[in-house]
C-alpha positions in Angstrom: 78.3 61.8 88.1 78.8 65.0 85.6 77.4 64.3 82.9 79.1 65.5 78.8 75.6 66.5 76.7 75.3 63.3 74.3 75.5 64.7 71.3 79.0 66.5 72.1 80.1 63.2 74.2 79.5 61.5 70.7 81.6 63.9 68.4 84.3 64.3 70.9 84.2 60.1 71.3 84.3 59.7 67.4 86.7 62.3 66.9 89.4 60.2 68.9 88.6 57.5 67.2 87.6 55.2 70.4 84.3 54.1 69.4 82.0 54.1 66.1 78.6 55.4 66.2 76.8 52.3 66.5 78.2 51.1 69.8 77.5 54.9 70.7 74.1 54.5 69.9 73.8 51.0 71.4 74.7 52.4 74.7 72.1 55.5 74.5 70.0 52.6 74.1 70.8 50.2 77.3 71.3 53.8 79.3 67.7 54.7 79.1 66.5 51.1 79.3 68.6 51.6 83.4 67.9 54.8 83.7 72.1 55.4 84.1 74.5 57.8 82.2 76.0 56.6 78.7 79.3 56.8 80.4 78.3 54.4 82.7 77.7 52.3 80.2 80.5 52.6 78.2 82.7 52.1 81.4 80.9 48.9 82.7 81.3 47.7 79.1 85.1 48.7 78.9 84.6 50.2 75.9 86.6 53.3 77.5 88.3 53.7 80.6 88.2 55.5 83.6 91.2 57.6 83.2 90.1 58.8 79.8 86.1 59.5 80.7 87.1 61.8 83.7 89.8 63.5 81.9 87.7 63.8 78.9 85.5 65.7 81.5 87.6 67.8 83.1 88.5 68.8 79.4 85.0 69.8 78.5 84.1 71.7 81.6 87.5 73.4 82.5 87.8 72.1 85.9 91.3 70.2 87.5 90.3 66.5 88.3 90.9 66.0 92.2 93.1 62.8 92.4 93.0 62.3 95.8 95.2 59.2 95.5 97.9 61.2 95.6 97.1 64.1 97.8 97.2 64.7 101.5 93.7 65.7 103.0 93.4 67.8 105.7 91.2 65.9 107.7 90.4 69.2 109.7 88.9 71.1 106.3 87.2 67.1 105.7 85.2 67.5 109.1 84.0 70.7 108.2 81.3 69.2 106.4 79.2 66.5 108.1 79.7 62.8 106.9 75.8 62.4 106.1 75.7 66.1 103.7 79.4 64.9 102.7 77.1 61.6 101.3 74.2 63.7 100.6 75.9 66.1 97.8 79.2 63.5 96.5 81.6 66.2 97.9 84.4 66.1 100.0 86.3 68.5 101.2 89.8 68.4 101.6 92.0 71.7 101.7 91.8 75.0 103.0 93.6 77.4 101.0 95.5 80.7 102.1 92.8 83.3 101.5 90.6 80.6 103.1 88.5 79.2 100.4 87.8 75.9 100.5 88.9 72.7 97.7 86.3 70.5 97.6 86.4 67.2 95.1 82.5 66.8 93.8 81.3 63.9 91.8 79.3 66.5 89.5 81.4 70.1 89.9 79.0 71.6 87.2 76.1 70.9 90.0 75.6 75.1 90.4 72.7 74.8 93.1 75.2 71.9 95.1 78.5 74.6 95.3 75.9 77.5 96.3 74.4 75.5 99.3 78.1 74.1 100.5 79.1 78.0 100.2 76.4 79.0 102.5 76.5 75.9 104.7 80.8 75.9 105.0 80.3 80.1 105.4 83.6 79.9 102.6 84.4 79.9 98.7 84.4 76.4 97.2 87.0 75.7 94.4 84.7 72.9 92.8 87.2 70.1 91.7 85.9 66.6 89.4 86.5 63.8 91.7 85.6 59.7 90.4 84.1 57.3 92.5 87.6 56.5 94.1 87.7 59.6 95.2 84.5 60.3 97.1 85.1 56.8 98.4 88.9 57.7 99.8 87.4 60.4 101.4 84.4 58.4 102.9 86.9 56.0 104.1 88.7 58.9 106.6 85.0 60.0 107.7 84.9 55.9 108.4 88.4 56.3 110.3 87.2 59.0 112.8 83.8 56.7 113.4 86.1 53.6 113.7 88.0 55.7 116.6 84.4 56.7 118.2 82.2 53.7 117.9 83.2 51.7 120.7 82.8 55.4 122.9 79.9 56.2 121.6 78.7 51.9 121.8 79.5 52.5 125.3 77.8 55.7 126.0 74.6 54.5 124.5 75.1 51.2 126.9 74.9 53.1 129.9 72.0 55.2 128.7 70.2 52.2 128.1 71.0 50.5 131.9 69.7 53.7 133.9 66.6 53.9 131.8 66.2 50.9 133.4 65.3 49.1 130.0 64.8 45.1 131.9 61.7 46.7 133.7 60.2 47.8 130.3 58.1 45.8 128.0 59.2 44.8 124.2 57.5 47.0 122.0 58.7 50.4 124.8 62.4 48.7 125.3 62.6 48.9 121.2 61.5 52.8 121.3 63.8 53.4 124.0 65.8 56.6 122.4 69.8 55.5 123.6 68.1 51.7 122.0 67.2 53.1 118.9 70.8 55.5 118.8 72.8 52.2 119.6 71.5 50.5 116.4 71.6 53.4 114.3 75.4 53.4 115.5 75.7 49.8 114.4 74.2 50.3 111.2 76.3 53.6 110.0 79.4 51.9 111.3 78.8 48.5 109.1 78.3 51.0 106.7 81.5 53.0 106.8 82.8 49.6 107.1 81.8 48.2 103.7 79.7 45.6 105.3 78.2 43.1 103.4 76.5 41.8 106.6 75.8 42.8 110.7 75.8 39.1 113.1 74.3 39.8 116.3 74.8 36.9 118.7 73.8 36.0 122.3 76.7 34.6 124.3 76.6 33.2 127.4 77.4 36.3 129.3 77.8 38.9 126.7 76.6 40.0 122.9 78.8 39.8 120.3 79.0 42.4 117.3 80.4 41.1 114.3 80.3 42.6 110.4 81.5 40.7 107.0 83.8 42.6 105.1 85.1 41.5 101.7 83.8 38.2 102.5 85.6 37.8 106.2 84.2 37.7 109.5 85.4 40.7 111.5 84.8 40.7 115.2 83.3 44.5 116.1 82.6 44.9 119.6 81.2 43.1 123.1 78.4 44.2 124.5 76.8 43.7 128.3 74.1 41.0 128.3 72.1 43.1 129.9 71.1 45.2 126.9 70.6 41.7 124.6 66.9 42.1 124.5 66.1 45.5 123.8 68.9 45.6 121.2 67.4 42.7 119.5 63.5 43.7 120.1 64.6 47.2 118.3 65.6 45.7 115.2 62.3 42.7 115.2 60.0 46.2 115.6 61.8 47.6 112.5 61.9 44.7 110.2 58.2 44.0 110.9 58.8 41.1 113.0 56.7 39.3 116.0 58.1 40.8 119.2 56.8 37.8 121.2 57.7 34.8 119.3 60.9 33.9 120.4 61.2 29.9 119.4 60.6 30.3 115.9 62.6 31.6 113.0 62.0 35.0 111.5 62.9 36.8 108.4 61.8 40.2 107.7 63.6 43.8 105.8 63.7 47.4 106.5 65.0 50.3 104.5 67.5 52.5 106.0 68.8 56.5 105.0 71.9 57.8 105.1 72.5 61.1 103.3 70.7 60.5 100.2 71.5 57.0 100.0 69.2 53.8 100.8 70.2 50.6 102.3 67.9 47.7 102.0 68.4 45.4 105.2 67.2 41.8 105.0 66.7 40.7 108.4 67.0 37.2 109.9 66.3 35.5 113.4 66.6 31.9 114.2 66.3 31.1 118.3 70.0 29.2 119.8 71.2 28.6 122.5 71.6 31.5 124.6 69.1 33.5 123.2 68.0 34.2 119.4 70.4 35.4 117.0 70.1 38.3 114.3 71.4 38.3 110.7 71.5 41.4 108.3 72.5 41.4 104.9 73.3 45.1 103.7 72.1 45.7 100.2 72.6 49.0 98.5 69.2 49.9 97.1 70.5 52.5 94.3 73.2 49.9 93.0 73.0 49.6 89.0 73.6 45.8 87.2 77.4 45.2 87.0 79.1 44.2 83.7 80.7 40.9 82.8 84.2 42.8 83.0 83.5 44.1 86.3 82.4 41.2 87.8 85.7 39.8 86.9 84.9 37.3 83.8 87.8 37.6 81.2 87.7 38.2 77.7 87.8 34.6 76.4 84.6 33.6 79.4 82.9 36.7 78.1 83.0 35.8 74.4 81.1 32.2 75.5 78.8 34.2 77.7 77.7 36.6 75.1 77.0 33.4 72.7 75.3 31.7 75.0 72.8 34.2 76.5 71.6 35.5 72.9 70.0 32.2 72.8 66.6 32.5 72.7 65.6 29.5 74.7 67.5 26.6 77.0 68.9 26.9 80.6 71.6 28.6 81.8 72.9 27.4 85.7 74.7 29.4 88.5 76.4 27.6 90.9 78.0 28.4 94.0 77.6 28.1 97.7 75.5 31.1 99.3 77.4 33.9 99.4 79.5 33.5 96.4 77.9 36.1 94.1 74.9 34.0 92.0 72.4 36.6 92.2 74.7 39.0 91.3 75.9 37.2 88.0 72.2 36.1 87.1 71.3 40.4 87.5 74.3 40.8 85.5 73.2 38.9 82.5 69.2 39.9 82.6 70.6 43.5 82.1 72.8 42.3 79.2 68.9 40.7 78.1 67.0 43.7 78.9 65.6 45.4 76.0 61.9 46.3 74.9 61.4 43.9 72.7 62.2 40.9 75.1 59.5 40.6 78.5 62.0 39.0 81.5 60.2 38.2 84.5 61.8 36.8 87.5 60.9 34.8 90.9 62.8 35.6 93.8 63.4 35.0 97.2 64.1 37.2 98.2 64.2 40.1 95.4 67.3 41.9 95.9 67.7 44.8 93.4 65.1 46.4 91.8 65.8 46.3 88.2 63.8 48.6 85.6 61.5 46.9 83.0 61.6 43.3 84.7 58.6 41.6 86.5 60.1 40.9 89.4 58.3 38.6 91.6 58.8 38.0 95.9 58.3 34.4 96.2 55.8 34.2 99.3 54.6 30.9 100.4 52.1 32.1 102.9 50.0 33.9 99.6 51.1 30.7 97.8 53.5 31.9 95.8 56.1 29.1 95.3 58.9 28.5 93.3 57.0 25.9 91.5 53.3 28.0 91.9 54.9 31.1 90.9 56.8 29.5 87.7 53.5 28.2 86.8 52.0 31.5 86.5 54.8 33.4 84.9 54.4 30.8 82.2 51.1 31.8 81.3 52.6 35.6 81.1 54.3 35.3 77.5 57.8 35.8 78.9 60.9 35.3 76.5 63.4 35.1 79.5 62.3 33.6 83.2 64.5 33.8 85.9 64.3 31.5 88.7 66.2 32.3 91.9 66.3 28.5 93.0 66.0 25.3 91.6 65.6 23.6 95.2 63.4 21.0 94.8 62.1 18.5 92.1 58.3 20.0 90.7 60.3 23.6 90.1 63.5 21.5 88.1 60.9 20.0 86.1 58.9 22.8 85.5 61.8 24.9 84.3 63.0 21.9 81.8 59.7 22.0 80.4 59.8 26.1 80.0 63.4 25.9 78.4 61.8 23.1 76.1 59.9 25.6 75.0 60.7 28.2 73.2 61.6 30.7 77.0 64.9 31.1 77.6 65.8 30.1 82.1 68.2 31.4 84.2 68.9 30.2 87.6 70.9 28.6 90.0 71.9 25.7 91.6 74.0 24.8 95.1 77.1 22.5 93.8 80.8 22.8 94.4 81.7 23.0 90.5 80.4 23.4 87.3 80.4 19.5 85.8 78.8 18.2 89.4 75.7 20.4 88.2 74.4 17.6 85.7 74.1 14.5 87.9 73.0 17.0 90.4 70.0 17.6 87.9 69.8 14.2 87.2 69.3 13.6 91.5 65.8 16.0 90.8 64.6 13.4 88.8 65.2 15.3 85.1 65.9 12.2 82.6 69.4 12.3 80.8 68.3 12.9 77.6 66.5 16.2 78.8 69.2 17.7 80.4 71.5 17.6 77.4 68.7 18.9 75.3 67.9 22.2 77.7 71.4 22.7 79.0 73.4 25.6 77.3 76.4 26.6 79.8 76.8 25.9 83.7 79.3 28.6 85.1 80.3 27.9 88.6 81.6 30.6 91.1 83.1 32.2 94.0 84.1 35.4 95.1 88.0 36.2 96.4 89.4 40.1 97.7 90.6 42.0 95.2 93.8 43.8 95.7 93.6 47.5 96.8 94.5 49.8 93.7 95.9 52.7 95.7 98.5 50.4 97.6 99.3 47.0 95.2 102.6 46.4 95.2 104.9 44.3 93.4 107.6 42.1 95.0 109.6 39.3 93.7 109.1 35.7 94.9 112.0 34.4 97.1 113.2 30.7 96.8 111.8 29.5 99.8 108.4 30.8 99.0 108.3 28.8 95.7 108.1 25.0 97.6 105.6 26.3 99.4 103.4 27.5 96.5 104.2 24.9 94.6 103.0 22.5 97.6 99.9 24.4 97.8 99.6 24.6 94.0 99.8 20.5 94.1 97.5 20.1 97.0 94.7 21.8 95.9 95.7 21.6 91.7 93.7 19.5 88.7 94.8 17.5 86.1 96.5 19.1 83.7 96.7 22.3 85.6 100.1 23.2 84.6 100.9 26.4 87.0 104.5 27.5 86.8 105.2 30.4 89.5 106.2 33.6 88.3 109.1 36.0 89.4 107.1 38.5 90.4 103.7 38.9 92.7 101.5 41.3 94.1 100.0 42.2 97.3 99.0 45.5 99.3 101.2 47.0 101.1 97.7 48.0 103.1 96.6 52.3 103.4 94.0 54.0 104.8 91.9 53.3 101.2 91.3 49.7 102.3 91.6 50.0 106.5 95.5 48.8 106.3 94.3 45.1 104.9 95.4 45.3 101.6 92.4 44.6 99.6 89.4 46.2 98.7 86.5 44.9 97.0 85.9 41.4 95.8 85.8 39.7 92.3 84.5 36.7 90.5 86.8 33.7 90.0 84.6 31.5 87.5 84.3 28.2 84.8 82.1 27.9 82.7 81.0 24.7 80.8 79.7 24.9 78.1 77.2 22.6 76.7 78.9 21.5 73.2 77.6 18.5 71.2 80.2 16.6 72.3 79.3 17.4 76.3 76.0 17.2 75.2 76.8 13.2 73.4 78.2 12.4 77.3 75.4 13.7 79.6 72.5 11.4 77.3 75.2 8.7 77.6 73.7 5.4 79.8 77.1 5.5 80.9 77.5 9.1 82.3 80.5 9.5 84.9 81.7 12.7 86.1 85.0 11.6 84.9 84.4 11.2 81.2 82.5 14.7 81.4 85.9 16.4 82.8 87.7 14.7 80.6 85.9 15.8 77.4 85.2 19.3 78.4 88.7 19.9 79.5 89.3 19.0 75.7 86.9 21.5 74.6 88.7 24.3 76.6 86.8 24.2 79.6 89.4 26.4 82.7 88.7 25.5 86.1 88.0 28.1 88.8 91.4 27.3 90.2 92.9 28.1 86.8 90.7 31.3 86.7 92.3 32.0 89.9 95.8 31.7 88.7 95.2 34.2 85.6 93.6 37.0 88.1 97.1 36.5 90.6 99.1 36.7 87.5 97.1 40.3 86.6 97.7 41.5 89.8 93.8 41.3 90.5 93.9 38.8 93.9 96.5 36.9 95.7 97.2 33.3 95.2 96.5 33.0 99.5 93.1 34.5 98.0 92.4 32.1 95.5 92.8 29.3 97.6 91.2 30.5 100.9 88.4 30.2 98.9 88.7 26.7 96.6 89.8 25.1 100.1 86.3 26.4 101.6 
């Protein structure tokens, strides 16, 4: 992203009265620690809006904004620049003028070397425009649309080439290195990235192979291919993941890195034996992601205050709970990002390490090397840490060491698999931690789920019909909790569907949360020998506890998601 020199940026912000000097200095320090721009920090913490920031850059450099959401992109012009180069240069060609010059949306239109390169490659004069991330993503979505149209044909071409090469007669390693198989696996990964998929599933059926992607939390069938190429496909993914090609009856885990343009995708691979053969599941992780702010994750101001009050404490335990795939690790990384300062020693123990975070000492669990959560945690405590992040508390030994660390002057961050925030307390009891210790060390428990976010490009409001109200009230009552009084608003929101969101009406995900703040009254209930979950919930409600369901309803009313989405994940 194009940047304004820090001193000039500061002068402009102070002149407009947007922030004060202390806020800017703090943002500069955080930007240096995380190796990101000051603008990224200010945007992430909601100190400035994206619209204001891009208008400021546009004015400073004297370059018009692209605003591709308000323009029709000429697809013939778009495809003059191949997708890999478009991604590498973060540039979208969106229009050809009558004089033959090309209008190009660029994240950094001040990059003269990139402009010179594009002019040489396209053999045309370039007129640069300032592009936001949304502008660039809209252009990429059009590339993705074309890829979607060509994907099945490409896959079938690759399959035919694979079959012609008599792949079934080759050994596993030879088959995995066959050019058509390499092309096939490359196409699957590239299409998954273009589709914004978080996971790829390759499943063996009786007579065919099913390929599915998970996009915004929803699993979608993409294509079915002939069974004949199955062994070669699995062997290829095993080979690049560093797994044993001749092992077919035991689960295996590996990873590899894939490059598209200048973007790197870390791929976590899991292979398990099933009835009809091995199933491959791959988690796609963008390696250059920055930790998200609490606002970007979806925390509303009242919850952000509780979070910030508790992470400012120097000891105790912060737990994040929810099922697999609910975003717990992302929340823990955001908390670590807020704590990541030169005077703080942060050590994490993860299985696996998902994102690299500068200045955080990250350790990968490796049972074969003797690094378990329990053993690793003991070693970490000899490293003089201020903050310890334990990826997950799974057993009694890890729970015991974590609690003792929290009691002896360390701030411990970790996760548990529970359905909601309050049930985390009896879950810790089950791990043989005495109630008086639980009440002493717990600071807060955050429970969460992920819902699909309405596409900002095609969001629309609508008036609710009377026939819909009864159905909505019935659904709310079915899943609602005591004390939740929800009145159906006259106006609600939905996504019409557009190219930006692949006509789904949704783009991206956002969290819905509940936070159990461990007040003195709550501590008393936890330590009480007559503890019950109902008592804990009652006291928490008196302390202002908001359930995940209520938080979801607040986001429905703000047009961030839909009621159907909230009901879907709460029911799950």
